[in-house]
C-alpha positions in Angstrom: 75.2 226.6 82.2 78.3 228.8 82.3 81.6 227.4 81.4 83.7 226.2 84.4 87.5 226.3 84.9 87.2 222.6 85.9 85.8 221.5 82.5 88.0 219.5 80.2 88.5 221.6 77.1 89.5 220.8 73.5 90.4 222.9 70.5 92.5 222.7 67.3 95.8 224.3 68.1 97.2 224.5 64.6 96.1 226.8 61.8 92.9 225.4 60.1 93.6 224.2 56.6 95.6 221.7 54.6 99.0 220.8 56.1 101.3 218.1 57.2 99.6 217.6 60.6 96.8 219.2 62.7 96.9 219.1 66.5 93.9 218.9 68.7 94.8 219.8 72.3 92.7 218.4 75.2 93.3 219.7 78.7 91.7 218.9 82.1 91.1 216.2 84.7 89.2 214.1 82.2 91.5 214.5 79.2 92.7 210.9 79.3 89.2 209.6 79.7 87.9 211.7 76.8 90.6 210.7 74.3 90.6 207.1 75.4 86.9 206.8 74.4 87.8 207.6 70.8 91.3 206.2 70.6 92.2 202.6 69.5 95.7 201.7 70.4 97.6 201.5 73.7 95.7 202.1 76.9 96.5 205.8 77.5 96.0 205.4 81.2 98.9 203.0 81.3 101.5 204.8 79.1 104.2 207.0 80.6 103.9 210.7 80.7 105.4 212.7 77.8 105.2 209.9 75.4 103.7 209.8 71.9 101.6 206.8 70.9 100.4 205.4 67.6 96.8 204.4 66.9 93.5 205.4 65.3 90.6 207.8 66.1 87.4 205.7 66.1 83.8 206.9 66.2 82.5 204.9 69.2 78.9 205.1 67.9 79.6 203.5 64.5 83.0 201.9 65.0 84.3 203.8 61.9 87.9 204.7 61.7 88.3 208.5 61.3 92.0 209.0 61.1 95.4 207.4 61.7 97.0 209.5 64.5 99.8 209.9 67.0 98.6 210.8 70.5 100.9 212.6 73.0 100.2 212.1 76.7 101.4 214.7 79.2 100.4 214.4 82.8 100.0 217.2 85.3 101.7 219.2 86.6 104.5 219.3 84.0 102.3 220.7 81.2 101.5 224.1 79.7 98.3 224.3 81.8 99.5 222.3 84.8 96.6 219.9 84.0 96.6 216.6 82.2 97.1 217.4 78.5 96.5 215.0 75.6 97.3 216.1 72.0 96.0 214.3 69.0 98.2 214.6 66.0 96.0 214.1 62.9 96.6 214.3 59.2 96.4 218.0 58.3 93.1 218.1 56.5 89.9 220.0 57.3 87.5 217.0 57.4 89.6 214.6 59.5 90.6 217.2 62.0 87.1 218.6 62.5 85.6 215.1 62.9 88.2 214.2 65.5 87.5 217.5 67.3 83.8 216.8 67.2 84.3 213.4 68.7 86.2 214.9 71.7 83.3 217.3 72.2 80.7 214.5 72.1 82.7 212.4 74.5 83.1 214.7 77.5 85.1 217.8 76.5 83.8 221.3 75.6 85.2 223.6 73.0 87.9 225.9 74.5 87.4 229.6 74.5 90.0 231.9 72.9 93.1 232.0 75.1 91.7 229.5 77.6 94.7 227.3 77.7 96.9 230.2 78.6 94.3 231.5 81.0 94.5 228.2 82.8 98.3 228.3 82.8 97.9 231.7 84.6 95.2 230.6 87.1 97.2 227.4 87.9 100.4 229.4 88.6 102.3 228.2 85.5 102.6 231.8 84.2 102.0 235.2 85.7 99.9 237.7 83.8 102.7 239.5 82.1 104.2 236.2 80.9 100.7 235.1 79.6 100.5 238.3 77.6 104.0 237.6 76.3 102.7 234.4 74.8 100.6 236.3 72.3 103.4 238.8 71.7 105.6 235.9 70.8 103.0 234.5 68.3 102.6 237.9 66.7 106.3 238.8 66.7 107.4 240.3 63.3 111.2 240.6 63.8 113.9 238.6 65.5 114.2 241.5 68.1 110.5 241.6 68.9 110.6 237.8 69.3 113.5 238.1 71.6 111.8 240.7 73.8 108.7 238.5 73.9 110.8 235.5 74.9 112.5 237.5 77.6 109.1 238.5 79.1 107.9 234.9 78.8 111.0 233.8 80.7 110.0 236.3 83.4 112.5 239.1 83.0 109.8 241.8 83.5 108.1 239.8 86.2 111.2 239.5 88.2 111.9 243.2 88.0 108.3 244.1 89.0 108.2 241.6 91.8 111.5 242.9 93.2 110.2 246.4 93.2 107.0 245.4 94.9 109.0 243.5 97.6 111.1 246.7 98.2 107.9 248.7 98.7 106.4 246.0 100.9 109.5 245.9 103.1 109.2 249.6 103.7 105.5 249.4 104.4 106.1 246.7 106.9 108.8 248.7 108.7 106.5 251.8 108.7 103.8 249.7 110.4 106.2 248.5 113.0 107.4 252.0 113.7 103.9 253.4 114.0 102.6 250.6 116.2 105.7 250.2 118.4 107.5 253.6 118.6 110.7 253.2 120.7 111.9 256.8 120.5 110.6 260.3 119.9 112.1 260.7 116.4 110.3 257.7 115.0 108.1 259.8 112.6 111.0 261.7 111.2 112.9 258.4 110.6 109.9 256.8 109.1 109.3 259.7 106.8 112.9 259.6 105.6 112.6 255.9 104.9 109.5 256.4 102.8 111.1 259.3 100.9 114.2 257.4 100.1 112.4 254.2 98.9 109.8 256.2 96.9 112.5 258.1 95.1 114.5 254.9 94.4 111.5 252.9 93.1 110.3 255.9 91.0 113.7 256.2 89.3 113.7 252.6 88.4 110.2 252.8 87.0 111.1 255.9 85.0 114.1 254.0 83.6 111.9 251.2 82.6 109.4 253.6 81.0 112.2 255.0 78.8 112.1 251.7 76.9 108.3 252.0 76.3 108.5 253.9 73.1 111.0 251.5 71.6 109.2 248.5 73.0 105.9 249.6 71.5 107.6 249.9 68.1 108.9 246.4 68.4 105.5 245.0 69.5 103.2 246.9 67.1 105.5 248.0 64.3 105.7 251.4 62.7 103.0 252.5 60.3 105.2 253.7 57.5 103.8 255.6 54.5 105.9 255.6 51.3 105.1 259.0 49.8 106.1 260.8 46.6 104.9 262.1 43.3 104.2 259.5 40.5 107.2 257.5 39.2 109.7 258.4 41.8 110.2 254.7 42.8 107.6 254.1 45.6 106.4 250.7 44.4 110.0 249.8 43.6 111.0 250.6 47.2 108.1 248.5 48.5 109.1 245.6 46.3 112.8 245.9 47.3 112.0 245.9 51.0 109.6 243.0 50.6 112.0 241.1 48.3 109.1 240.3 46.0 107.1 242.0 43.3 104.1 243.0 45.4 103.4 246.3 43.6 103.1 246.9 39.9 106.0 248.9 38.5 105.6 250.7 35.2 106.6 253.9 33.5 102.9 254.9 33.4 102.1 257.6 36.0 99.1 256.6 38.2 99.7 252.9 38.1 99.2 252.6 41.9 95.5 253.4 42.4 95.1 252.1 46.0 97.0 251.8 49.2 99.0 248.5 49.6 99.9 247.4 53.1 102.6 244.9 54.1 104.7 244.1 57.1 108.5 244.0 56.6 111.6 243.6 58.9 114.0 246.5 58.2 117.2 246.3 60.3 115.2 244.6 63.1 112.5 247.2 63.1 109.0 246.0 62.1 107.5 248.3 59.5 103.9 248.2 58.3 104.6 249.6 54.9 102.0 251.5 53.1 102.6 252.0 49.3 100.5 255.0 48.3 99.3 256.3 45.0 101.5 259.1 43.7 100.1 262.4 44.9 99.4 264.8 42.0 96.5 266.6 40.4 94.4 264.2 38.4 91.0 264.0 36.7 90.9 260.2 36.9 88.1 259.3 39.4 89.8 256.1 40.7 93.2 257.7 40.9 91.6 260.6 42.8 90.4 258.2 45.5 93.9 256.7 45.8 95.4 260.2 46.1 93.0 261.0 49.0 93.9 257.8 50.7 97.5 258.7 50.4 96.9 262.0 52.1 95.1 260.1 54.9 98.1 257.8 55.2 100.4 260.8 55.9 98.1 261.8 58.8 98.1 258.4 60.4 101.7 257.3 59.7 104.4 256.9 62.4 107.1 257.3 59.8 107.2 258.8 56.3 109.5 257.6 53.6 109.5 260.5 51.2 111.0 259.7 47.8 112.6 262.4 45.7 113.7 261.7 42.1 117.2 262.9 41.9 117.2 262.6 38.1 114.5 265.3 37.6 114.4 268.9 38.9 112.3 269.5 42.0 108.7 270.2 41.2 106.0 272.1 43.0 104.5 268.7 43.9 107.8 267.7 45.5 107.9 270.9 47.5 104.2 270.5 48.5 105.0 267.0 49.8 108.0 268.2 51.7 105.8 270.8 53.4 102.9 268.3 54.0 105.2 265.9 55.8 107.3 268.4 57.7 105.6 267.7 61.1 106.1 263.9 60.8 109.1 261.7 61.6 110.5 261.1 58.1 113.3 259.8 56.0 114.0 261.5 52.7 115.1 259.0 50.0 117.1 260.7 47.3 116.4 258.0 44.6 117.8 257.2 41.1 121.3 258.2 41.9 122.5 255.9 39.1 121.2 258.7 36.7 122.7 262.2 36.2 121.6 264.4 39.1 119.2 267.2 38.5 118.6 268.1 42.1 121.1 269.9 44.3 121.5 267.7 47.4 122.5 270.6 49.6 119.4 272.5 48.6 117.2 269.5 49.4 118.8 269.0 52.8 118.0 272.6 53.6 114.4 272.2 52.4 113.8 269.2 54.7 115.2 271.0 57.8 118.0 268.5 58.3 115.9 265.3 58.3 118.0 262.3 57.2 118.5 262.2 53.4 119.5 258.7 52.2 120.9 258.4 48.7 119.6 255.3 46.9 119.4 253.6 43.5 116.5 251.2 44.3 116.9 249.8 40.8 120.5 248.7 41.6 119.7 248.0 45.3 122.1 250.7 46.4 121.6 252.5 49.7 119.1 250.0 51.1 121.3 249.0 54.0 122.0 252.6 54.9 118.2 253.2 54.9 117.6 250.4 57.3 120.4 251.6 59.7 119.0 255.1 59.6 115.5 253.9 60.6 116.9 251.8 63.4 119.0 254.7 64.8 116.1 257.1 64.5 113.8 255.0 66.7 116.3 253.1 68.9 118.8 255.8 70.0 122.1 253.9 69.9 120.6 251.5 67.4 118.5 248.4 67.9 121.4 246.2 69.0 122.2 248.6 71.9 119.2 247.3 73.8 120.0 243.6 73.6 119.4 241.9 76.9 117.7 244.9 78.5 114.3 244.6 80.1 111.8 246.4 77.9 108.2 247.2 78.4 106.1 246.8 75.2 102.6 246.3 76.4 100.2 249.3 76.5 98.5 248.0 79.6 101.8 247.7 81.4 102.9 251.2 80.3 99.7 252.7 81.7 100.1 250.9 85.0 103.7 252.0 85.3 102.6 255.6 84.8 100.0 255.1 87.5 102.6 253.7 89.9 104.9 256.7 89.2 102.0 259.1 89.9 101.4 257.3 93.3 105.1 257.6 94.2 105.0 261.3 93.2 102.1 261.7 95.6 104.2 260.1 98.3 107.0 262.5 97.8 104.6 265.5 97.5 102.8 264.5 100.7 106.1 264.2 102.6 107.2 267.7 101.4 103.8 269.1 102.5 104.2 267.6 105.9 101.3 265.1 105.7 101.0 262.5 108.4 102.9 259.2 107.7 99.7 257.1 107.7 98.2 259.2 104.9 101.5 259.1 102.9 101.5 255.3 103.4 98.2 255.0 101.5 99.8 256.3 98.3 102.8 254.0 98.8 100.3 251.1 99.1 98.6 252.2 95.9 101.9 252.0 94.0 102.4 248.5 95.4 98.9 247.4 94.3 99.2 249.0 90.8 102.5 247.1 90.1 100.7 243.9 91.2 98.2 244.4 88.4 101.1 244.0 85.8 101.9 240.5 87.0 98.4 239.6 88.0 99.0 239.4 91.7 96.1 241.8 91.9 93.5 241.6 89.2 89.8 241.6 88.4 88.0 238.8 86.5 86.8 241.3 83.9 90.4 242.1 83.1 91.2 238.4 82.5 88.2 237.9 80.3 89.2 241.0 78.2 92.9 240.0 77.9 92.4 236.3 77.0 89.6 237.0 74.6 92.2 238.6 72.3 94.1 235.3 72.0 93.7 232.9 69.1 91.6 229.8 69.6 93.6 226.8 70.8 96.3 228.8 72.7 
């Protein structure tokens, strides 16, 4: 039998493993009944809402005590799902937690699907669709700024903007209908056309302004795939370790130490970077190192940002020049490293070779120039710098971006139709399309298949 939205569901909502506590969340009309069957302590039907109660989880079949717990009772509608929610706070061990979960499943609940709690919050009107998607963005946030953007969306900043734009369109569509059905004067079509043109232009401008944040928003949400490139022993692994504040990569004087590609996320001046430390690119007969070099070349192709290291203490080599050429078409920062040693590279010559791309002087060994590097990256991808967008509504989600572009296309069709002299009732169709498309962002118009796809990407228990 297919799962129902009326089922009472249960799942572990904390990471599985050893820890201080584990939380099993039970949600649905029968949540109190399910947990009461396995809980020995106060009568959960009699306790006040939003209280936490001491007791034990008992196996009803054997009478065995499974765990000492605290049980939180939260009654509808003031809960995450707007249903009755009971949370069992167990000791954070695998065995006790799993046994408690199994007892909820054998006493009336079923295992929740990935994202089903948030899906219910959406279906019950607790969140709209853009807010529901922001929940996962918040969980996956990698920097303070990306967390702030996700929180703003969860609080409804984007929802309010979209709903206001849809209301503006709806007001015009309603007025158009009135003018068409009840014309009071001969110039009604001209006035209606003017009204449509003005509103379509206004809404399109506001959507295009929102779309201008998309590139920056996507960086905050997904991070920048950043390849650290350079010939052997220029300081690539040292840079990775400095950015991570730990010795993740092996650093030696022996060329070819890095044989593979190492990936790590790091927050650099508020920008999430997925750092890729690559093998030094050089000609080599070592089979393993050759594989690493090939992967390094692939990393250049797929990277959003290149950090190209040049050793200032040694003259430029053909390998350096080849790397400058190979990365020329990519967004890059050139890192002029080892400035604590006597310079063997002319900085002016290097600047000319890299066609004016930013050249940051560093001594990674002495941690000099790292702050300047972070600021340069932030300004490269965030115009005025990342702090300039504080408080602004940003669009970060690829689905939202695609729908905003579709809405702009519909509004362009409205304006083109008016310019071509098309009848108002035909132009009105494109205006209605824009209204419906914007509704897909917040979930005011949606298909069940979309919900299944979106919430299947959530973690279990959320």
